C-alpha positions in Angstrom: 104.9 110.8 108.9 104.9 112.8 105.7 102.3 112.4 103.0 102.2 114.0 99.5 98.7 114.1 97.9 98.5 114.6 94.1 95.6 116.0 92.2 95.3 118.2 89.1 93.9 121.1 91.2 93.4 121.8 94.8 89.9 123.4 94.6 88.7 123.5 91.0 86.3 120.6 90.3 84.5 117.9 92.3 87.5 115.6 92.7 89.7 118.5 93.6 87.3 119.7 96.4 87.1 116.1 97.7 90.9 115.7 97.6 91.6 119.0 99.3 89.1 118.3 102.0 90.9 115.0 102.7 94.2 116.8 102.7 92.8 119.2 105.3 91.3 116.3 107.4 94.5 114.3 107.7 96.5 117.5 108.6 94.0 118.0 111.4 95.0 114.5 112.6 98.6 115.4 113.0 99.8 114.0 109.6 102.4 116.2 107.9 100.5 116.3 104.6 101.3 118.4 101.5 99.6 118.6 98.2 101.1 118.7 94.7 98.9 120.1 91.9 99.1 121.3 88.3 96.9 124.3 88.9 96.8 125.9 92.3 93.8 128.1 93.3 94.1 128.3 97.1 96.5 130.2 99.3 97.4 127.1 101.3 101.2 127.1 101.8 101.1 123.3 102.0 100.0 123.1 98.3 102.7 123.1 95.7 102.2 123.3 91.9 104.2 122.2 88.9 105.4 125.7 88.2 107.3 125.7 91.5 109.6 123.1 90.1 109.9 124.5 86.6 113.0 126.5 85.9 111.8 128.9 83.2 114.6 129.7 80.8 114.0 130.9 77.2 115.8 127.9 75.7 113.8 125.4 77.8 110.5 127.2 76.9 111.3 126.7 73.2 112.0 123.0 73.8 108.7 122.6 75.7 106.9 124.3 72.8 108.3 121.8 70.3 107.6 118.9 72.7 103.9 120.0 73.1 103.5 120.3 69.4 104.8 116.7 68.9 102.6 115.4 71.7 99.6 117.0 70.2 100.3 115.4 66.8 100.7 112.0 68.4 97.5 112.6 70.3 95.6 113.4 67.1 97.0 110.3 65.4 95.9 108.0 68.3 92.3 109.3 68.2 92.0 109.7 64.5 90.7 106.1 63.9 87.7 106.9 66.0 85.9 109.8 64.5 82.4 108.5 65.5 83.3 107.9 69.2 80.7 108.6 71.8 80.4 112.0 73.5 81.6 110.7 76.9 84.7 111.7 78.8 87.7 109.6 77.8 91.4 110.0 78.5 94.5 108.3 77.2 98.0 108.5 78.9 98.9 112.0 77.8 100.9 114.0 80.4 103.1 117.0 81.1 106.4 117.1 82.8 106.3 117.4 86.6 110.0 118.4 86.5 111.2 115.8 88.9 108.9 117.0 91.7 108.7 113.5 93.3 112.4 113.5 93.8 112.5 117.0 95.2 109.7 116.6 97.8 110.2 114.6 100.9 107.4 112.1 101.7 106.8 108.7 103.2 103.5 107.9 101.4 102.3 109.2 98.0 98.6 109.7 97.8 97.1 110.0 94.3 93.7 111.4 93.5 92.5 112.6 90.0 95.6 112.9 87.7 94.1 113.3 84.2 94.0 116.3 81.7 97.6 115.9 80.7 98.9 115.9 84.3 100.7 112.9 85.7 102.5 110.3 83.6 101.9 106.9 85.2 105.5 106.0 84.4 106.6 108.6 87.0 105.2 106.2 89.6 107.9 103.7 88.7 110.4 106.0 90.3 108.5 106.1 93.6 110.0 103.4 95.9 107.4 104.0 98.6 103.8 103.0 99.4 101.2 104.6 97.0 97.6 105.2 98.0 95.3 105.9 95.1 91.8 107.4 96.0 89.6 106.8 92.9 87.2 109.6 92.0 85.9 107.8 88.9 86.7 104.6 87.0 89.5 105.6 84.7 92.3 104.0 86.7 90.9 100.5 86.1 89.5 100.9 82.6 91.1 101.5 79.2 90.1 105.1 78.4 86.6 105.8 79.9 86.0 107.6 83.2 82.6 105.8 83.7 81.9 102.4 82.2 78.1 102.7 82.4 76.8 99.3 81.1 80.1 98.1 79.7 81.9 95.3 81.6 85.0 95.0 79.5 87.1 96.4 82.3 86.6 93.0 83.9 88.8 91.6 81.1 91.2 93.7 79.1 89.0 96.3 77.3 89.3 96.4 73.5 86.5 96.6 71.0 85.4 99.6 72.9 81.8 100.6 72.5 82.5 104.2 73.4 85.1 104.3 70.6 82.7 102.5 68.3 85.5 100.1 67.6 85.5 96.5 66.5 89.2 96.1 67.0 90.4 94.0 69.9 93.6 95.9 70.1 92.2 99.4 69.8 93.2 102.4 71.9 91.3 101.2 75.0 93.2 97.9 74.9 96.6 99.6 74.3 96.1 102.0 77.3 94.8 99.1 79.4 98.0 97.0 78.7 100.3 99.9 79.6 98.4 100.4 82.9 98.8 96.7 83.6 102.5 96.8 83.0 103.0 99.8 85.3 100.7 98.7 88.1 102.4 95.4 88.4 105.6 97.1 89.6 103.9 99.4 92.2 103.3 99.1 96.0 99.8 100.2 95.6 96.8 100.4 97.9 93.4 101.4 96.4 90.8 103.6 98.2 87.3 104.2 96.9 84.9 106.7 98.5 81.9 104.6 97.7 81.0 100.9 98.1 79.8 100.8 94.5 83.2 101.9 93.1 85.0 99.6 95.5 83.0 96.6 94.2 83.7 97.6 90.6 87.4 98.0 91.2 87.6 94.6 92.8 86.0 93.1 89.8 88.5 94.7 87.4 91.5 92.8 86.1 93.8 95.7 86.8 93.0 96.1 90.5 91.5 92.8 91.7 94.8 91.7 93.3 95.5 95.0 95.1 94.4 95.7 98.7 91.3 98.0 98.7 89.7 100.1 101.4 86.5 102.0 101.3 86.9 105.4 103.0 84.3 108.2 102.2 85.1 111.7 101.4 85.0 114.3 104.2 83.3 117.6 104.8 83.7 120.5 107.1 80.5 120.2 109.1 81.2 123.5 110.9 81.1 125.2 107.5 78.4 123.2 105.8 75.6 123.3 108.4 72.0 124.3 108.7 71.3 128.0 108.9 68.1 130.1 109.0 66.1 129.5 105.8 64.7 133.0 105.8 68.2 134.5 106.0 69.5 132.2 103.2 66.7 133.2 100.9 67.1 136.8 101.6 70.8 136.5 100.7 69.8 135.0 97.3 66.8 137.3 96.7 64.4 134.4 96.9 60.7 134.5 98.0 60.1 133.2 101.5 56.7 131.9 100.6 57.7 129.5 97.9 58.9 125.9 97.8 62.3 125.7 96.1 63.8 122.7 94.3 67.5 123.1 94.0 69.8 121.6 91.3 73.4 122.5 90.9 76.6 121.1 89.3 79.7 122.1 87.3 78.5 122.7 83.7 75.0 122.1 85.1 73.1 122.4 81.8 75.9 121.3 79.4 77.2 118.1 80.8 74.7 115.3 79.9 76.1 113.1 82.7 74.7 115.6 85.2 71.2 114.7 84.2 69.6 118.1 83.5 67.5 116.6 80.7 66.2 114.0 83.2 65.4 116.7 85.7 63.4 118.7 83.1 61.4 115.6 82.4 60.7 115.2 86.1 59.5 118.8 86.2 57.0 118.0 83.5 55.7 115.1 85.5 55.3 117.4 88.4 53.3 119.8 86.2 50.9 116.9 85.5 50.5 116.5 89.3 49.3 120.1 89.5 52.2 121.1 91.8 52.7 124.5 90.3 51.5 126.6 93.2 54.4 128.4 94.7 57.0 125.8 93.5 60.2 127.0 91.7 63.3 125.3 90.4 66.6 127.1 91.2 69.8 126.2 89.4 73.4 127.0 90.2 76.4 126.2 87.9 74.8 127.9 84.9 73.3 131.3 84.2 70.9 130.3 81.4 69.6 127.2 79.6 71.0 125.9 76.3 67.6 126.4 74.7 64.2 127.7 75.6 62.6 125.5 78.2 59.0 124.4 77.7 58.1 124.4 81.4 55.3 125.9 83.4 57.2 125.7 86.7 59.4 128.8 87.0 63.2 128.3 86.7 65.7 130.7 88.2 69.5 130.6 87.5 72.0 131.6 90.3 74.9 131.4 87.9 78.3 129.9 88.9 78.7 130.1 92.7 82.4 130.6 93.3 82.5 130.6 97.1 81.2 128.3 99.8 79.1 130.9 101.5 76.8 131.3 98.4 76.6 127.5 97.9 75.7 127.0 101.6 73.0 129.7 101.3 71.6 127.9 98.2 71.4 124.5 100.1 69.8 126.2 103.1 67.3 128.2 101.0 66.1 125.0 99.3 63.4 122.6 100.4 64.8 119.7 98.5 68.0 119.1 96.5 67.9 117.1 93.3 70.9 115.2 92.0 69.8 113.6 88.7 73.3 112.5 87.6 73.5 109.4 85.4 76.8 108.3 87.1 78.2 109.2 90.5 80.9 108.0 92.8 80.3 109.9 96.1 78.6 113.1 95.2 79.9 116.3 96.9 76.5 117.9 96.2 74.6 115.2 98.1 77.0 115.3 101.0 76.9 119.1 101.2 73.2 119.3 101.0 72.7 116.7 103.7 75.2 118.4 105.9 73.1 121.6 105.6 70.0 119.7 106.6 68.4 119.7 103.1 67.0 116.3 102.0 68.1 115.0 98.6 66.3 113.1 95.8 68.6 111.2 93.4 68.7 108.2 91.2 69.7 105.0 93.0 73.1 104.7 91.2 76.7 104.6 92.2 77.5 105.7 95.7 74.2 107.6 96.2 72.8 104.9 98.5 75.8 105.3 100.8 74.5 108.7 101.8 70.8 108.8 101.0 68.6 106.6 103.2 65.4 106.1 101.2 62.5 108.0 102.7 64.5 108.8 105.8 66.8 111.7 104.7 65.8 111.8 101.0 64.5 109.6 98.2 66.3 107.1 95.9 64.5 107.0 92.6 64.7 104.2 90.1 67.7 104.5 87.8 67.0 106.9 84.9 63.3 107.0 85.8 62.3 110.7 85.6 58.7 109.9 86.8 60.1 108.3 89.9 62.5 111.3 90.3 59.4 113.5 90.3 57.8 111.3 92.9 60.9 111.7 95.1 60.9 115.5 94.8 57.2 115.6 95.7 57.6 113.2 98.5 60.4 115.2 100.1 58.4 118.4 99.7 55.4 116.8 101.4 57.1 114.9 104.2 59.4 117.3 105.9 56.8 119.4 107.7 58.2 118.6 111.1 61.8 118.7 109.9 62.5 115.0 110.4 64.1 114.6 107.0 66.4 117.5 107.7 67.4 116.2 111.1 68.2 112.8 109.6 70.2 114.4 106.8 72.4 116.2 109.2 72.7 113.2 111.5 73.9 111.0 108.6 76.8 113.3 107.8 77.8 113.9 111.5 78.0 110.1 112.0 80.0 109.3 108.9 81.7 112.1 107.0 83.2 114.6 109.4 86.8 115.6 109.0 87.7 113.9 112.2 86.1 110.5 111.3 87.5 110.4 107.7 90.9 111.9 108.7 91.5 109.2 111.3 90.7 106.5 108.8 93.3 107.8 106.3 95.8 108.4 109.1 95.4 104.8 110.2 95.8 103.6 106.6 99.0 105.6 106.1 100.6 104.2 109.3 99.6 100.6 108.4 101.6 100.9 105.1 104.9 102.0 106.7 
């Protein structure tokens, strides 16, 4: 059986890391799996990128230049009516050419992951006369233009009058994109996969996906790589003090992306200050090398910068006493899974798929949604209740029982075979 996975990148970004781990897991189960991406970063010979199928001739380069200019003009025209739109991530149906790659690669099952940022045109799927599995890493596939719907429930109807666009028009861009998706999906042999129960329930309630079969399969992790190590060694590697209690926070665009919850974390730190927890407690941050503005905190904050390799990230997890994931929206967080796999308990808001991984006061703490005071309570609780290492043991046990490459790889392999 041959499977072709599709994602914008193989390793750059949370969805890419999740997709590539699944790609590796199914290969370990004997599936002949390849990956097709727009931007390749790994050296994996089973990963192909768009450029591999692009015959670069001067004349065709000139044509592409003109085409891109036209597409950008059309794009600007589509979004011009919404100058006051919210500062949240939204996508329309823009795409680039994949140069007939689906017709040039042999596969039995097409496995889609995250395909935005001008990558895959959904119309390309109409040429695929084979089963399509789509693993959702956010909500865009079943909404109009937003990647997370937050409190909006218009995805249960047909979008339009989009609150993120600040639109009162029933037939606005969100509705137009929704209608195009509806037209395309109706012609596909499509099976939906969601990594979290929360996203699965949302997809089932959407008008676009409610009639398609859906399976919840979590993301996987290499537990031989992400595992507990000696805390003293990890701290020495990162030049950290062995006598301190470290609170870890990390994400892509850690201090810039408001969805990651850095502001909520800072509020939690101020609540901790009121509890007089300053003695030998420090916040360490990866994914940024400095704050956007001067922080008014008494608790010290250190920045590890962008950690580009797994060894440094694993050292950070193992050096920490507690990981904090204050995101305002999550599917199935890589950071939570990685931290738990390294035996470090996690405090996070009780949103999205966080409760799939965090068992409240067993391997971490689930704080009330957007409640920074309760987030502070969770941080303090984890720091005070892991003296015997029970939280750490439970964290590792949770991952080993649910998210190993073997467990997840078998679930996907069984799904592929069931579709043929």
